[in-house]
C-alpha positions, 0 to 999 in steps of 0.5 A: 500500500502507498505510504500516504494511503496507509497513513490515511487508514491509520487516521481513519482507524484512530477516528473510529476508536475515538468515536467509540469512547463514551461521552461521560469519560473525561479525557486526559490530554498530555502535550509537549511544551514547545510551539508544536506541542501547544499547537497540537494540544489546541487543535485537540481541545478544539475537537473536544469542545466541538464534540462536547467532551470533558477534559483535563490538560497537562503540558510537560517538558518531558514524558518519562516513567515518573510522569506516567506513574503520576498519570496512572494514579489519576482517576482517568480511563482515557489518555491522549498524548499529542506531539509526545509519547513515541519515545516511551511507548513501552512505558505507556503500555506498561504503566497505563495498561487497561486504559484507553490510550491514544498517541498522536505524534510525529517523533521517532518510535522507540518500539514497534509493538504498540499493544492496545495503544491507538497509535498514529505516527507517520514513521510507521508508514515509512513517512519521515515525520521529522520533515513532512508533518508536525505533531500539530499536523498529525493531530489536525489530520486526526481531528479532520478524520473525526470532524471535517469542520476542524479544517477551519483550524488548519492554520494552527497546524502550520504554526506548529510545523513552522515552530518545529523548523519544518518550513524550508521556503515551502513544505513537503507533501503532508504539511503542504496539504494542510497549508492548502486547506488553510489557504483555501479557508482564508486563514493563511496567505502565502506571500513572497517577501523579506525573510526577516523575523519581526517584520510585524512587530519590531522596529526596522533597525531592531529587526535587522540587528537581531536578524541571524537567519539570514546573517547580515555582515556588519548589521546582525548583532549591531544596533549602530551597524543597522542604523548606519546601513539604513542611512547608507541605502537611503531609508529613514528608520524613523516614522514621525516620532516613532520607528518604522517597521518592515510592514511600514515600508513602501515598494521603493523602500523595500527594493532598497532594503532587499538590494542592500541586504543582498549586497552586504551578503555577496560573500555568503554562499546564498546571498539572495536567500533573504527572500522567501515565503512569508505566512500571514494570518489575515484574520489576525491584527496587523503588527501583532505577533500573531499576524505572521506564523513565524512570530506566532510560533515564537509567541507559543514557545515563549508561553510554553517555556515560561510555564504559561502554556494555557495562554498559548492555547487560549491564543490558538483558540482565538481568545482575545483577552488571553492573547493580550496576556500571551503577548505580554509574556514575550517581553519576559521571554526576551529577558530570559533569552538575553540573560542566557546569551549574556551568561554565554558571552561572559562564560564562553572561555570558562570551564563551563564551555568546552570547545572541541574540534567541530563542537562546543559543549555548554554547561549552564548548570543552574544559571539558565532556565532548563526550558531555555537551554534549547533556545540558546543552542538554536540562536547560537546555531544560526548566529554565524559566530560558529563555524560550519558543521559545528555541533552545539550541545547545551545543558542546564539543570532543572529543579528535579535533580535532572539536567536538560540537554539540547543538540543543534548544528550550524549546518545540517545541509541535506540532513548530513547528520541525524541529531536524534541518533547522535544523542541516542548514541551519546546516552548509551550506558548512561542510566535513567536517561531519555532522549527525543527530537528530530534530525535537526533538533534533539534533546535528552534528560539525564540525572544531574549526577551523570553530567561528567559521564555524559560530557565525556561520552559527548566529546567522543561521539561528537568528535567522531562525527566531526571527523567523519564529515571532514573525511567525506 
């Protein structure tokens, strides 16, 4: 059978199983705390609301045996895991035995034996879930198999996919199918434009200063460099008494800006990759962080990583009051990012930052929030401050005696590395550890007292992969 037909059959079967559940049952929904997890959870809640179902929600950073034991002790018979669960299927089967369990996910699978779990994951059909569809996309497809009117929330699945770095100036088949639905419903408008984050919300010079993907030599990372650059190309950054944003520029100014940026990037491998697809949500207010899908995903990440996932869910479901609260969380999120970057810059030559040949291991210990350590690694991976093919492994301690680990790379062209596999290889022999993620972004949790053991293993494994890449 064709892999996509197989996936459709899997979705239909799961929808039929869902419809069998008594409406008196309270659904226990558990999802991941990132933008994709919050998007996935929001779509599920919309479905449950439409179907007059009762539910209870938890957003978690990691799903492990301890979390599952806690869930098993609760008085629920039906559990739905969204954007999470594939890596701990054995524990789910064992600890939630006798319960009605749904796992709707796109991550790599730990076990091929699903038991009685209703399991929806494109990997089981030979489709790469890390590239083709997000967790939110899987939940969206499931929701539409239950209730076709759920197509109205297709834009949230696209926000989840963008948050999970699946947009590479376009989408692969499954995400593209969802995008077409969102466009047909008038919920997303795809336009070609300047691929710079913050076009709706940031002053123009600040958007340029903070722009790391694409990197603009002499401009990225420098406020004075950004203002000087605008002066050189003949654009006044001021707008009366305020500051211009990219969305305020007229056609002539936009041409000047695009040309100026390309000229600045002539020594880069793809100087004109500053242009690409922008995903605009036309029903959202102009100059709001929910207007541009990439900024929307950042807003959801901010809510999740600051422990305010409910605000992100409310925003996805269109609650205007909650959206205002969520937007206020962005400033707190930015403060945490600045704090993390400042800590890194002040400590990058200390014993807490280990520089290897082709990799760097950053151990922030308790100096950076464990929920922010992946964000720090992602920013550094796009900053052009690291050389090509550099692995960035970041670590920070949580309050529960564990250390959260994130792995990124500066240049994973054509999927040369599978970061999930690299993390798993590093964890071999380290007990009580868990891993998850994708080809381009992976993570793990280890007991804090195993940090030295883990760092020694990471040095060996990352050094090996770096050497292999150089030999090619």
